[in-house]
C-alpha positions in Angstrom: 0.0 0.0 0.0 1.3 3.4 -0.9 0.1 4.8 2.5 0.5 2.0 5.1 -2.5 1.9 7.3 -2.5 0.5 10.9 -5.6 -1.6 11.6 -5.4 -0.5 15.2 -6.5 3.0 14.3 -9.9 3.5 15.8 -11.9 4.2 12.6 -10.0 1.4 10.7 -10.6 -1.1 13.4 -14.4 -0.3 13.4 -14.5 -0.6 9.6 -12.8 -4.0 9.8 -15.1 -5.6 12.4 -18.0 -3.2 12.9 -19.3 -2.5 9.4 -22.0 -4.3 7.5 -19.7 -4.7 4.5 -17.3 -6.7 6.7 -19.8 -8.7 8.7 -18.1 -11.9 7.5 -14.9 -10.7 9.1 -16.6 -10.1 12.4 -18.1 -13.6 12.4 -14.7 -15.1 11.5 -13.0 -13.2 14.3 -15.6 -14.2 16.9 -15.4 -17.8 15.9 -11.6 -17.6 16.1 -11.6 -16.1 19.6 -14.6 -17.9 21.2 -14.8 -21.2 19.3 -13.9 -23.3 22.4 -16.7 -21.7 24.4 -19.5 -21.8 21.8 -21.7 -24.8 21.1 -21.1 -24.4 17.4 -19.6 -21.9 14.9 -21.5 -18.6 14.4 -23.0 -18.2 11.0 -24.9 -15.0 11.4 -24.7 -11.9 13.6 -26.5 -8.5 13.7 -24.2 -5.5 14.2 -25.8 -3.2 16.8 -25.6 0.4 17.7 -22.4 0.9 19.7 -24.1 3.2 22.2 -25.3 1.4 25.3 -28.6 3.1 26.2 -29.0 4.8 29.5 -32.0 4.1 31.7 -31.8 7.4 33.6 -30.4 10.8 32.5 -27.6 10.7 34.9 -26.5 7.2 34.1 -23.0 6.8 32.7 -23.1 6.6 28.9 -20.8 3.9 27.5 -19.8 3.4 23.9 -18.2 0.3 22.6 -16.1 -0.2 19.5 -18.1 -3.1 18.1 -21.3 -4.6 19.4 -23.3 -7.5 17.9 -26.0 -10.1 18.6 -26.3 -13.6 17.1 -29.5 -15.5 16.3 -29.6 -17.1 19.7 -29.6 -13.6 21.3 -26.1 -13.8 22.7 -24.3 -10.5 22.8 -20.7 -9.7 21.7 -18.6 -6.6 22.5 -15.1 -6.1 20.9 -12.9 -3.3 22.2 -9.4 -2.1 21.2 -7.4 -0.4 23.9 -3.8 0.6 23.1 -2.9 2.2 26.4 -2.8 0.3 29.7 -4.6 2.7 32.1 -4.9 2.0 35.9 -8.7 1.9 35.7 -8.8 -0.5 32.7 -9.8 -3.8 34.6 -12.7 -2.0 36.3 -13.7 -0.5 32.9 -13.7 -3.9 31.3 -15.9 -5.4 34.0 -18.2 -2.4 33.9 -18.6 -2.6 30.1 -19.5 -6.3 30.3 -21.9 -5.8 33.2 -23.5 -2.9 31.4 -24.1 -4.8 28.2 -25.3 -7.9 30.1 -27.8 -6.0 32.4 -29.2 -3.9 29.6 -30.9 -6.9 28.2 -33.7 -6.7 30.8 -36.4 -4.0 31.3 -38.3 -3.5 34.5 -40.4 -6.6 35.3 -38.8 -8.9 32.8 -37.7 -12.4 34.0 -34.1 -13.2 34.4 -34.6 -16.2 32.1 -34.4 -13.7 29.3 -30.8 -13.0 29.9 -28.4 -14.4 27.3 -24.6 -15.0 27.4 -22.5 -11.9 26.9 -18.9 -12.0 25.6 -16.5 -9.1 25.9 -13.3 -9.3 23.8 -10.5 -6.8 24.5 -7.5 -6.4 22.2 -4.8 -4.7 24.3 -1.8 -2.8 22.9 0.2 -2.8 26.1 0.8 -5.5 28.6 -1.9 -5.7 31.3 -0.7 -8.8 33.2 3.0 -8.4 33.4 3.6 -11.4 35.7 2.2 -13.9 33.1 3.6 -15.0 29.8 0.3 -16.0 28.3 -1.2 -13.5 25.8 -4.8 -15.0 25.9 -6.8 -14.7 29.1 -10.3 -16.0 29.7 -12.3 -14.7 32.7 -15.6 -16.6 33.4 -18.0 -17.1 36.3 -16.3 -19.9 38.2 -15.4 -20.7 41.8 -12.0 -21.6 43.1 -12.4 -25.2 42.0 -13.3 -24.2 38.5 -17.0 -25.0 38.8 -19.1 -22.7 36.7 -21.8 -20.6 38.3 -23.6 -19.8 35.1 -22.5 -20.3 31.5 -23.2 -16.7 30.4 -20.0 -15.6 28.7 -17.2 -13.6 30.2 -14.2 -11.4 29.5 -11.5 -12.4 26.9 -8.2 -10.4 26.8 -5.7 -10.5 24.0 -2.4 -8.9 24.8 -0.8 -8.0 21.5 2.4 -6.9 23.2 3.1 -10.6 24.2 2.2 -12.2 20.9 5.3 -13.1 18.8 4.4 -16.3 16.9 6.5 -16.7 13.7 4.1 -19.3 12.2 0.3 -19.4 12.3 -1.4 -22.4 13.7 -4.9 -21.1 14.6 -7.2 -18.5 13.1 -6.9 -16.4 16.2 -3.1 -16.3 15.8 -3.7 -15.2 12.2 -5.8 -12.3 13.3 -3.3 -11.2 16.0 -0.4 -11.4 13.5 -2.5 -9.3 11.1 -3.2 -6.6 13.7 0.5 -6.4 14.6 2.2 -6.7 11.2 -0.4 -5.2 8.7 1.2 -1.7 8.6 4.5 -3.3 7.4 3.0 -5.6 4.8 3.5 -5.2 1.0 0.1 -5.8 -0.6 1.8 -7.1 -3.8 4.0 -9.6 -1.9 1.9 -10.9 1.0 3.4 -13.7 3.3 1.9 -17.1 3.0 -0.1 -16.8 6.3 -2.1 -13.9 4.7 -3.4 -15.9 1.8 -6.9 -16.6 3.1 -10.2 -15.1 2.0 -10.6 -13.2 5.3 -7.1 -11.7 5.3 -7.5 -10.6 1.7 -10.8 -8.9 2.6 -9.1 -7.3 5.6 -6.3 -6.0 3.4 -8.9 -4.6 0.9 -10.3 -2.6 3.8 -6.9 -1.2 4.6 -6.3 -0.5 0.9 -9.5 1.6 0.8 -8.3 3.7 3.7 -4.8 4.0 2.1 -6.4 5.3 -1.1 -8.3 7.9 0.9 -5.1 9.0 2.5 -3.4 9.3 -0.9 -6.2 11.4 -2.3 -6.2 13.6 0.8 -2.5 14.1 0.3 -2.9 15.0 -3.4 -5.8 17.4 -2.6 -4.2 19.2 0.3 -0.5 18.7 -0.5 
């Protein structure tokens, strides 16, 4: 690309995973990240308004990067956070709880609640004492017994990911987010030759072309 584009730029990230045109990429990313915790692969999702509605005027308004719902009513939140701020863990939990609790209106039964999954891609190390880059937080006790199978928090620390070869689709996505700004579209590495990665690169190319035209216009 003439103007290399980083997929971790906010508007680019939302175009990759939060646009109707790239709904297939969102489904692929969710399956890659949550596959072990879902009964079967997702085949369809509805992209939702990223604003979490407030019940009262003084409620805290939260906005997520990408929000979606599948045909079973399960909810998905995807967030990109490049800086490790002290309040980040509390913000993560609040965002998950806000999305989960917003499913019910006054008087509705708790049986209407559906699993909610929050996925966070982190640019800086959050858990420095651990070498793992993938962390799953779910509702379990000290013996690993689940209270309720209603989703959880999934953290992906990009700063720790350094795989040379790609084994899983999740590794492919993380490698893309890290290395995409340095890739030459005309000479892509072997791990990039999938339908999803070509579609992702097309999205970056569209932003690159906009950058080029902007430079020509204002330069």
